[in-house]
C-alpha positions as CSV (number, residue, x, y, z in Angstrom):
1,X,76.5,79.4,17.5
2,X,79.1,79.3,14.9
3,X,79.8,82.2,12.5
4,X,79.5,81.8,8.8
5,X,83.2,82.2,8.5
6,X,83.8,79.2,10.7
7,X,82.5,77.1,7.8
8,X,84.8,78.5,5.1
9,X,87.1,75.9,3.6
10,X,90.8,76.3,4.5
11,X,91.6,77.7,1.0
12,X,89.3,80.7,1.7
13,X,90.1,81.2,5.4
14,X,93.0,83.7,4.8
15,X,90.9,86.8,4.0
16,X,92.1,90.0,5.7
17,X,88.6,90.9,6.7
18,X,87.2,87.6,7.9
19,X,89.7,84.8,7.6
20,X,90.2,82.8,10.7
21,X,93.7,81.9,9.5
22,X,94.9,85.5,9.1
23,X,96.2,86.6,12.5
24,X,96.7,90.2,11.3
25,X,93.2,90.5,9.8
26,X,90.0,91.9,11.2
27,X,88.6,88.4,12.2
28,X,85.0,89.6,11.7
29,X,82.2,87.1,12.3
30,X,78.8,87.0,10.8
31,X,75.6,85.5,12.1
32,X,72.0,85.1,11.2
33,X,69.5,87.3,13.1
34,X,66.1,86.2,11.8
35,X,66.3,86.7,8.0
36,X,69.1,89.2,8.2
37,X,72.8,88.8,8.7
38,X,74.7,90.7,11.4
39,X,78.3,91.4,11.9
40,X,79.8,93.3,14.9
41,X,83.3,94.8,14.9
42,X,85.1,96.8,17.5
43,X,87.8,99.1,15.9
44,X,91.2,99.0,17.5
45,X,93.4,102.0,18.2
46,X,95.5,101.4,15.1
47,X,92.3,101.9,13.0
48,X,92.2,105.6,14.0
49,X,92.3,108.3,11.3
50,X,92.0,111.2,13.7
51,X,91.0,110.9,17.4
52,X,87.4,109.6,17.6
53,X,87.2,108.5,13.9
54,X,88.2,105.4,12.1
55,X,89.8,105.6,8.7
56,X,87.5,105.1,5.6
57,X,89.4,102.1,4.3
58,X,88.4,100.2,7.4
59,X,84.7,100.9,6.7
60,X,85.1,99.9,3.1
61,X,86.8,96.6,4.1
62,X,83.9,95.8,6.5
63,X,81.3,96.5,3.9
64,X,83.2,94.5,1.3
65,X,83.4,91.5,3.6
66,X,79.6,91.4,4.1
67,X,78.4,91.8,0.5
68,X,76.8,88.4,0.1
69,X,79.8,86.2,0.6
70,X,78.9,85.1,4.2
71,X,75.4,83.8,3.4
72,X,76.8,81.7,0.6
73,X,78.7,79.6,3.2
74,X,76.0,79.7,5.8
75,X,75.3,76.2,7.0
76,X,71.7,76.9,8.1
77,X,69.8,79.7,6.4
78,X,66.5,80.6,8.0
79,X,63.4,78.8,6.7
80,X,62.3,80.2,3.3
81,X,65.7,81.7,2.4
82,X,67.0,80.2,-0.8
83,X,68.9,83.2,-2.2
84,X,70.3,86.4,-0.9
85,X,70.1,90.0,-1.9
86,X,72.8,92.4,-0.8
87,X,71.8,95.8,0.4
88,X,74.3,98.3,1.6
89,X,73.0,100.6,4.3
90,X,75.7,102.9,5.6
91,X,75.3,105.1,8.7
92,X,77.9,107.7,9.5
93,X,77.7,109.6,12.7
94,X,79.1,113.1,12.8
95,X,79.7,114.7,16.2
């Protein structure tokens, strides 16, 4: 299955968060899971703020890249989906 970002036109494929043409970016990929979109991302060591925690800017970047843009370029939305509503649900774990 191809990610939404795989369908972005070349002119939009340089995004730091999801652009396939940005070798230094996050390279995130978003997929349909039923009527929701899902993105998985594994932080790298350089994303560390303090041991065991990523820096807040990374979280903001990941949220920003999934605020409705991916579904706009989705080639095959699930049946009945003709518009999207963006809902931020942030979960932060504290040890």
